[in-house]
Structures are given as structure tokens and as C-alpha cells.
N, C-alpha and C positions, 0 to 999 in steps of 0.2 A: 388362504390366510389373508390376502388382500381384500377379498370380499367381506370377511369377518370384521376386519379393521374398519372398512368403509361403513359397514352397518353400525359399528360401535360409535363412530364419530357422528353419524347421522342421528343416532338415538340420544347421544349426550349422556351425561352422568345420571340422568333421571332413571336410566334402566339398571343402574347398580349404584351402591352407596360407597364404593371403594375405588380409589385410583392408585396408581403405583407410587406417585410422589405428589404430595400436597404441600404447597408453599403458602403458609398462613400469615395473615396480619401485615403484609408488606405494603409499601406504597408503590403501586404499579404504574409504570410508564410503558405504554403499549407500542412505542416506536413510530407513531403517526405524527408526533409533534404535540399531542394533547398533554395537558398537565396531568400529574400523577393523582391517583385516587386510591383509597383503601380497598383492597380486594385480595382474594385468594386465587391461586393458580393451580389447577390440577393437571397432572401429566399421566398418560397411560401409554406404554410402549414408547414410540418416538414422537408422539403428538401431544399437543395441548388439547385437552378435552373439556376444560372448565375454566372460566374466569368469572368470579363473582363472590357471593357470600356463601362459603362452604357450610357454615352453621345452619343458615336458613335452608340450604339444600340438603341437609343431613348427609353431607359428604365427608368421607374420611380417607386417609391415605395409608397405604402400607408403610410408607416412610413419610413422616410429617416434619417440615422444616419451619421453625418459628422465625419469621422475617420481621418481627416487630422492630420498628426504628430503622429498617433497612429499605433499600430501593430494589425493586424487582423490574428488570428490563429485559428486552430481547438480547440474546447474545450478540456481541458486536461483530460486524462484518468489515474486515479490512480490505479495501479495494486495491491496496498497493503494498504487498509484502514481498520480501525476497527470501522465502522459506523453502524454495524448491530443493536446495541442498540438504536442509534439515529433514524434510519430509521423505526424502528418498534415501536417507542415511542407512547404512548397514546396522548401526547400533540403535537400540530401541529409544534411548534417552532423547536424542534430537528429534525423533519422529513424534514424541509426545507433544512437542510444541508448547512446552510449559511457559515459556516467556510470553506467549500470547494468551494462553488459558488464564494465567494469573492476572491478566489485564481485563478479563471478561470477553475476550475475542474467541468466537466459536467457528468462524469461517475466515479463511484467508484466500486472496487471489494472488497468484504468482505468475511470473513471466513478464512483468512490467519493464518499462524502459527499453523494450526490444530485446531484453536479455533472455527471454524464455525460449525453450526449444520449439521446433516445429513438429517434433515427434510427440504429438499429444497423446496418442494411443499408448506409446511406450512409457511416457511419464505417468499417465493414469495408472498403469499396471505397477510401476515402481512405487507409487503411493499406496495403492489399494491392497496389494498382495500381502505385505507385512503389516499393514494397518497404520493409521495416523491418528494423532490426538485431537486435531481440529478438522473440520470440513475444509476442503480445498477445491478451488476452481482454477482453470488455467487460461492464459492468453498465449497466442502464438507470437513469437518474437521476431520482429523485422531484422534485428541484428543477426540472428541465426540464419534466417532465410537468405539475406543478402550475402552474408559471409560465406555460406555454403556455395552459392552460385557464382559470386564475383570476388570472393576473398577480400583483400584490402585495396582493391583498385578504385581510384578516384576518377570514375567515368560513368557515363550512362550505360545501362544495359542494352544489349542487342535485343531484337524482337524475340529471338529464341531464349535468351536469358530471362527476359521479363516473363515469358510464358512459363518457364520453369519455376520462377518465384511465385507466380499466380497459382500454379498447380500445388506447390507446397502449402500455401495459405489455404487453398480450397480443401485439401485433405485434412489439414489441422482443424478447420471449422467443422468438417464432417465428423471428425473424431471427438467433438464436444467442446472445442475452445470457445470462450466467451466472446472473443474478438481479437483484433490485431493491435499489438502494442509496438510503439516505436520509441526510440531514443535518439532523435535527430541531432542531438548535441554530440553524440559519441561516434567515433569512427568504427566501422565503415558506414554507419547509417547516415552520418553527416555528409557523405559524398553523394547522397541521393538528391534528386530534384523533387519538387512538389508533385509534378505529374506522375512520377514513378510511384510515390506513396499513394496517390489517388487511385492508381490502377489496382494496387493491392487492397486498398480499403474497400473498393467496389466489390471485390471477391468476398470479403468478410460481411459486407452489407447484404449480399444475396442470401446469406445464411442467418440474417437477423442479429448479427453481432454489432459490437460498438468499436470505436477507434479510441485507443488510449495513448496519449502522447506526452512523453517527456519532450518539452518544446525544443526547437532548434536553438533557441537562445533565451535564457532567463535573465540576461544582463545586457551587455553591449558588445558581445564577442563578434557577432556577425550582423544579423538582421535586427537585433534589438528585441527587448521583451515584447513591446506592443506588436512589432512586425511578426514575431513568432506566434503570438496568439492569433493574429489575423491569418497566418498560414494555416494553423490548426482548424480554424473556423472555415476557411476556404476548402480545405481537404474534406471536411464533413459535408459541406454543401455540395461540392462537385461529386462526391462518392455516394451521397444520399445515405449517410451513416451518422448515428449519434456520436458526439465527441466528448471525451473526458480528458481534461488537462491534469496531468500528474503533478503532485506536490507543488501546487501553485505558489509562486513567491515572486518577490522583487529582489533579485540576487545582486548585491553589490552597490557601492556608493553611487554609481552612475544612474541607477534606476530607483533609488529610494524615493518613495512618494508616488510612484506610478501605479500603485495598487488601485487607486480610484479610476484611473484611465482604463485599466484592464477590466475592472468590474463593469464600467459603463459599456465597454465594447462587447462584453459577453452578454450583458442584459439586452443590448440592441439586437444581437443575433437571436436571442431567445424570444424577443418580442416579434421577430419575423417568423417565428414558428420553428426555428432550428433548436434541437436539443443539444445544449452545450453545458457541461458541468465541470467540476474540478474536485480534487481531493487535496488535503493539506495536513502536514504534521505540525504540532504546536511547539516549535523550537525556533530560535533565532540563528541556529547553526545548521548548515546542510552537512551531509556526509558524502565524501567523494574520495578522490585520490589525487596526489600531486600530479600524476600523469594526466588525468582528465581535466583538472582544474587549471593547469598552467601551460601545457604544451599546445602550440598551434596545430591545427588539424593537418596542414600540409606536411608537417614533420612526421606524421604517423602513417603516411601513405606507404604501403608495402609491408606493414607489420613491424614487429619488434626489432628484427635484425636491421631493417632499413633505418629505423629510428635511432638505434644505437650508433650506426655508422654516421648519421648526420650529427649526432651530439658530440662526436669526437673529430668531426671534420672541421678544420680551421676556417673554412669558408662559410659553412652552414651554421656552425655553433653561435657566432655573434648575432646572426639574424634571429635564431631561435631564442637566445637570451634576451634580446630586445623585446620580442613579443611576449615572452614570459614575464618580463618586468611589468608590462602594461596589464597583463592578466592578473598579476599579483596585486597591483594597485586597485583594480576594479573590485577585487574580492576583499578589500579593506586592509591590505598590507600584510607583511610577514608575521606580525603579532597575531593575526586572525587565523593562522594555519596551525592547528593543534594536531600533532602526530598521534594517531590512534591505533595504528597497526603497520605491519610491514616486516621485511626481512630482518632488520636490526631492532631487536627488542629494546635496546638501551635508549632508543629515541622516543619511545612512547611516553606521553604525558608532557612533552616539551613542545614549545612552539617553534616554527621555522626560524623566527628571529633569535630565539635563545640558542638553537643549535648553531646557527651561523656565527653568533657572537662568540660561542665557546671555541669555534674553529678558527676565528679571525677571518671569516670569509664574507663575501657578499651573499645575501640570501638567495639570489637567483642561482649563483654557482653552487651553493649548498643543495638547492633543490635538484639541480642537474646531477650532482654526485649521488644523491639518494635514489633518483630515478635509475641511474646506471647501475646502482647496487641492488636493484630489485624493486624499487618503488616503495610507497607507503600510503596507507589509508589516512585520511585526515577528517577532522571536524573543522569546517570552514565557517567562521563566525562572520557572516556577511549580510544578515538581514536586519531590518529595522522593526522594532516592536509595533509601531503604528501600522505598518503594512501587514504584519501578521494578524493583528486584531481586525483590520478592515476586511481582509479576505475571509476570516473566520465568521464574521457577521453576515457575509453574503449568503443569500438563500440557496444558491446552487452549489455551495461548497460542503463536501462531506469530509469526515475524518479518515485519514489514512496514515499509516506509520512510515512507509518507505523503509521498513525495518532492515537494516544491514549491519554487519559486524562493525564494532568500534564506535557506534553511535547509540546513545541511550534510548533513542526512539524505538528500537526493536523490543525493548523491555518496559518502556514507560509511557508511550504515547497517550493511551486512553486515560489512565489515572492522572497523568499530568494535566490533560485538558480539563478533566473534571475538577481537580484540585485548584489549579491556577486560574483557569479562564471562566469557570462556572462559579465556584465557591469563594474564591478570593478576589478576583478582579471583576467579576460580574460582566464579562464581555458578552456571553450568551447565557441563556437559561438552561436549566437541567433538561427540560423537555426538548429543547432544540439540540442540545448535545447528544441526547440519546437518539433522536430522530436521525441526526447527521451521521450516526454511527451504527444504525441498524436498518430502520425502514427505508430510509432514502437510498443507501447503497444497494439494498435488495431490489428496489425498483430500477435503479440505473443499470445495474449489472445483469438484470434478467434472471433473478433468483426468486421467483414467487414461492411463497410458503416459508421463506426465511425472513428474519428481521422484524417480526411482529408477534405480539402476545394476543392472539385471537384463536378461538376454537378452530381446529383443523390445521393450524400451522405446525411445523416441525418444532419439537421441544428443545430449542437452543435458548437457554435462559441464563442470565447473569444476576446474581443477588449480591449487592455490595453495601458496605457501611459508609455513608457519606461523611461520617465523622473521622474515619481513619484512612480512607482510600488515598493513596499517594504513590507516586513513582519513587523508586529508590536508586535507580540507575543514574550514573553520572558519566561524563566523558572519560574520567580517570578510572571509573569502575562501572563499565557499561552493561554488565551482565547480572546485576542485582535484580531479583524478582520484585515486582510491585506487591504492595500490600493493600488489604481492604476488601478483596473479593472473598465473600463468605462461602457462596456456593456457585458453581457453574455446571450447567447441564449441556451436554452435546448429544443431540438426537435422543433425549430422554435419559441418558446415562449420566450419573453424577461424576464429573471429572475433577471438580474441586469440592472438597467436603469439609465444611467448617474451617476454611482457610488453608487447607492442605491438599495438595494434588493426590489423586487416587491412582494415577499412572495407568489409567485405562486408555485404550485406543478405540474411541467411539466415533471418530470422524469418518465422513464419507467423501468420495470424490464427486463433485457436483458438475453437472453439465448445463449448458445454456437452456433456459426455459423450463427447468425442472418444476413440476407442479405437485402440490400436495393432493392427497386423496380428499375429496369433499363430497 
């Protein structure tokens, strides 16, 4: 079967006049950054076998799609999704990953921020056996690795503990992980030293992986934004591994305007020959929790039981409250905290300031009460639009959703970027948007054969209407599907047909360095 497919690809469509799917009359953007041109795209099985003038080649399709007035692009590749729970769900609906398919995303990477499992083999099976709607690739999560070996201890690992962590990363890479992901802002990962992370990154480097980092600080919590970027670059240089900075941003009033300093720092590293990249979502609000956004890290040592004890301790609580007050300030104040999820459904859609006012309380004390009552997810409106645009224009920044519950980015990132930042505000061009969302992440993540519309590539294709594409999800209604995607193909199978999902499970679990037949 493989030999026959290889022969068909080498022969091209001249050996037969029919392909499985022929997309006619569209404006093709191939994912390289080139401007669009009028062309037809032919698909047979799971591969692109033709790009050109189908009429001149006397080529027909068993199914023909008229893309006149539409844009034909590679399926988008999201380097930072949090879909592992959906893709491993017992129910079919979440596994279809419709929120991404309706954005034109055909491949997601999961395990970012250090939150992914180190049991890559088990996770691959959990995805592949029942089937998934998009392709998926995995990162090994530092949080799981450190948490398993050291729990919530704020101390350096012993020689034996570091060896155990290295072994877990090594096995995960052998099982197909793309690289190592850290979330050094989050406990227990925040308890690690740079040298500890370098040791584990070296393991991933030996297998050809990359280092994906939620920075230790995106604001002024500890080492500062610039200091955290310097740390990520240092880790990459010391470990000999490519670096990708997750959801790059200048978070909070203390660092607004520092985007240019960060961009200059990364460009300097790149000029030295180091590969440093980043991904970004096109929103001014981040998605987090009251817990992660406000609590000092020392208060979280020992886990949830220890935290709760400190929050009710008359000696510890005032210190915690004082530090929370400063954390709230740097994130733009209590009006900037919108409750998007949590134990108490009645709080959703209200800001922390509104809840505190209704209770007649100080916002910090209200936040502590909510945390003690189970916590809450938030939309944190803490970014400056000028910084968002500056990062987006940088040549090393690709698109990523950081898609998580309660934030509209899980349902709207790609259409929003096209609508707002390409078509309305002209921050970047359509060609750059598509490259940053397809060909560029394919190169950075090590997924050759994805992210481009060339003969021999996998047939992951998005066809959308530039006149109607838009995000519909909001912070108050974050699960509304995007509109404007006319057709989406995953491995040659039509997953969105004339704007409607077909509910197929055509995705594959991808591994590092996967190559197409050529």
C-alpha cells in the first residue's frame, strides 16, 4: 500500500485524470509566506497530489469544491492548546475537537506550560484508540515530572531525584514527545532552579526536541519579564536546544511597553545563531485562575492543605493578603479580574471588584474567600494593545491559542486574528497570518509534511471566506463556534463540509520528525 502511494505521488496527476477531492478556483496561500495566487488543489487519499490549473491538466475530482472568492490555506497548526482532556474524553463529542476544526485548525500540540503527562505512550493510546477529530502531538510536562518525583517541595532535587526526572523525560521523548514543556510560573515548577531545568532540557535535546516555556515571570512577580526571557534563552544555549516562548506577552501595568525590549533581546539571540521563537494569542486578556494570579508561591508550598492552613492562620494570612494586593495591582486591579469559571456558578460574568462591592468586602479578602471555596477561573485583562501588535509583527512569533476553558481563545483565536489583525487593523498581512499559523509552526515543532500546500504534503487544508470569517466566542459566552470556515480537510477527509462539521474522527497522533512519503 505504501509503495503504491509513493508511486502515485511520484507520478503525479498526469497518470490519472481523477483525484478524490479537487478544490477549484480558490486563492491559494501555501504557508510559506508567499502571497496568494489563483490555483486548484487536488487531494488523493491523505496527500496533496496537485497544485495548479486543473483545467489545463484535464484533472477532475470525485468530489469538487468551488472555492471561488475563498482562501485555500494549509490547515492551521496550534503549538499551544490544552486539549488533552477533550481528546482523551470518553464521549465522542469532545474528541471531535470541533472548537478547533471550526477555526481551521487541523493539528494541536498539547502538554504545554508543563501541564502535560510524562506518560506519552499512554496518552497516545488514549487519543488514537477511540479516534480524534484533529491531529495531535504531545509535549512532556515538567510539572508532572517534578510533581511525581518531588511533590510540592520547595527545594533542589537530590542527585537521585534529578536522575529519576531525567529518566522520565528520556522515556517520554523515546515515546514520541516533541519536546519538554515548562511552566516556571506555576508551583511546583516555580521551585526549580535554572540548572535543574537545563539538565532536563539536555535530555530532550539529545532526542532532537525543543524547549517550550511558560516563562518564570511575564510581569514583575519575581525576576521580571526581561529576566525571564533571558533565563529561557540561557536554558536553550546551555542545553543546546531550540527555545519557544509560550504565549509571549507583557503582562500587567509594570511591564507595558517592554515588548520592544523583549523583541530586541530575542533578535540578538537569533543573530548569534540560537533558535528562539514564540507563540501568541490575539487577546488583551489572559486566562488563568485567582489561585495562580494572586497567591504568592511560598504560600503554596506543600500543596492545597498547607495553603488552606496558611490562609486561615492569623499570622500568615496578613502577609499573604499584602502580597496578593500587590499582585492584583500589577494585573491592573480588581476590575480587570473577570470570573469565568469555578465552584460558584453565580460568580461567572462578574468582576472581582463587583463581587467585593456586593459583599461589602475588600477585593483581596473576597479573592481569599473564593479560593477557600474552591477557587475560580478568570479572564485577566492585563495587556496593552500596542504590545500585542508589536509581538504579532515580530518575524519569530507564530499563532497559538493557549486554549483553555472560560476564555474565548479556545474557540476564536484564528478567526479573530484574521478578522481583527489582518482585515480590519492591518497589523499583519494575510500571507504572514497563514505562514505564522501553518508553515512556520510545522518547521518549529518538527512536523515536516504538515503546514504547507505542496505536492506530497499531508492533506490538511482549510478553505474559508474572508468576508464572513470571525470569532463568535466572548468571555461571557466562550463556547460559541467560529464562523466562516467553508471546508476543512484532515488527512484528506472532509471534517467541515460547507460550513458544517461532519463529525468524523480523521486525526492522527503525530510524533517528532514525522515525514511524508516523497
